[in-house]
C-alpha positions in Angstrom: -12.2 3.4 -5.3 -14.2 0.4 -4.1 -14.4 -0.9 -0.6 -15.7 -4.2 -1.9 -15.5 -5.8 -5.3 -13.6 -3.1 -7.1 -14.3 -0.1 -9.3 -13.0 1.2 -12.6 -11.7 4.8 -12.3 -12.5 6.8 -15.4 -10.5 9.8 -16.5 -12.1 12.9 -15.2 -11.6 16.3 -13.7 -11.4 16.8 -10.0 -14.7 17.5 -8.5 -13.5 19.7 -5.6 -10.6 20.7 -3.4 -9.8 20.4 0.2 -7.3 22.5 2.3 -5.0 21.0 4.9 -2.7 22.9 7.2 0.9 22.7 6.1 1.9 22.1 9.8 -0.4 19.1 10.0 0.9 17.6 6.8 4.5 18.1 7.8 3.9 16.6 11.3 2.2 13.6 9.7 5.1 13.2 7.2 2.8 13.8 4.2 4.1 15.6 1.2 1.3 17.5 -0.6 2.8 16.5 -3.9 2.4 12.8 -3.1 -1.1 13.0 -1.6 -4.4 12.5 -3.3 -8.0 12.3 -2.1 -10.4 9.7 -3.4 -14.0 8.7 -2.6 -14.8 5.3 -1.2 -17.6 3.2 -2.7 -19.1 0.1 -1.0 -19.4 -1.3 2.5 -16.6 -3.9 2.9 -14.5 -1.5 5.1 -17.4 -0.5 7.5 -17.3 0.6 10.3 -13.9 2.2 9.5 -14.8 3.6 6.1 -18.3 4.1 4.8 -19.7 4.4 1.3 -18.9 8.0 0.0 -16.2 8.7 2.7 -13.1 10.5 1.5 -9.6 9.1 2.0 -6.2 10.7 1.6 -3.7 8.4 0.0 0.0 8.9 0.5 1.5 7.6 -2.7 5.0 7.3 -1.3 3.8 4.7 1.3 3.6 1.6 -0.9 5.5 -0.9 1.3 2.9 -3.0 3.1 2.9 -2.7 6.8 0.5 -5.3 8.1 -3.0 -4.4 9.0 -2.8 -0.9 7.6 -5.3 0.2 5.0 -4.1 0.7 1.4 -5.4 1.7 -2.0 -4.4 -0.5 -4.9 -5.3 -1.6 -8.3 -6.2 -5.3 -8.3 -5.4 -7.9 -10.9 -8.6 -7.0 -12.9 -7.7 -3.3 -13.2 -10.2 -2.2 -10.5 -9.2 0.2 -7.7 -9.8 -1.0 -4.2 -9.2 -0.1 -0.6 -8.5 -2.9 2.0 -6.4 -3.8 5.0 -3.5 -5.7 3.8 -1.3 -8.3 5.4 1.7 -9.6 3.6 3.6 -12.8 4.2 6.7 -11.9 2.2 7.3 -14.0 -0.9 4.2 -16.1 -0.2 0.9 -14.2 -0.2 -1.0 -11.0 0.5 -4.3 -11.1 2.4 -7.0 -8.6 1.5 -8.9 -8.0 4.7 -12.3 -6.3 5.1 -13.4 -4.6 8.3 -17.0 -5.7 7.6 -17.4 -9.3 8.7 -20.0 -9.9 5.9 -17.1 -9.8 3.4 -14.6 -12.7 3.2 -10.8 -12.4 3.3 -9.3 -12.6 -0.1 -5.9 -14.2 -0.9 -3.4 -13.2 -3.6 -0.5 -15.6 -4.3 2.2 -15.9 -7.0 1.5 -13.9 -10.1 -1.8 -12.5 -8.6 0.2 -11.2 -5.6 2.8 -9.6 -7.9 0.1 -8.0 -10.0 -1.3 -5.7 -7.3 -0.4 -2.1 -8.2 0.0 -0.2 -4.9 -1.4 3.3 -5.0 -0.5 4.1 -1.4 -1.5 4.0 2.2 -4.6 5.6 3.6 -3.5 8.3 6.0 -6.7 10.3 6.6 -10.4 9.8 6.1 -13.5 11.9 6.4 -17.0 10.7 6.9 -19.8 12.3 4.9 -23.0 12.6 6.8 -25.1 14.1 4.1 -25.8 10.8 2.4 -26.8 9.0 5.6 -30.3 7.8 6.4 -31.9 10.4 8.6 -34.1 9.3 11.6 -37.1 11.4 12.3 -36.9 12.9 15.8 -40.3 13.1 17.5 -41.5 16.6 18.4 -41.0 17.7 22.0 -44.0 17.0 24.3 
């Protein structure tokens, strides 16, 4: 799922599994049957979400609550993750946390063509793919 221009999701097998405590899921109002974990690609949601971060999507939470982060399939069929702001019946703003990316607007048929996947309810940052800074040896 892209934090940027979009990504096509191919059919494929899951690459791994993650375990979550039932108590945490229940306290958070998340049903395991309606949750899925996806990987983020791109930098438009930095510093909140980084390239390769994992996000949990609650597929029951599709009603836009302004300024929350959602996963959706855009008009071109690409999966994306953005902050959304809806002006009911008029438009949806697609907001990036990274100021280098412009706000996008969906109106009319484009607004209605967004296929909501769900709200991002959890994320995990992967440090393994980060640039490592060499620490000087002790004097």
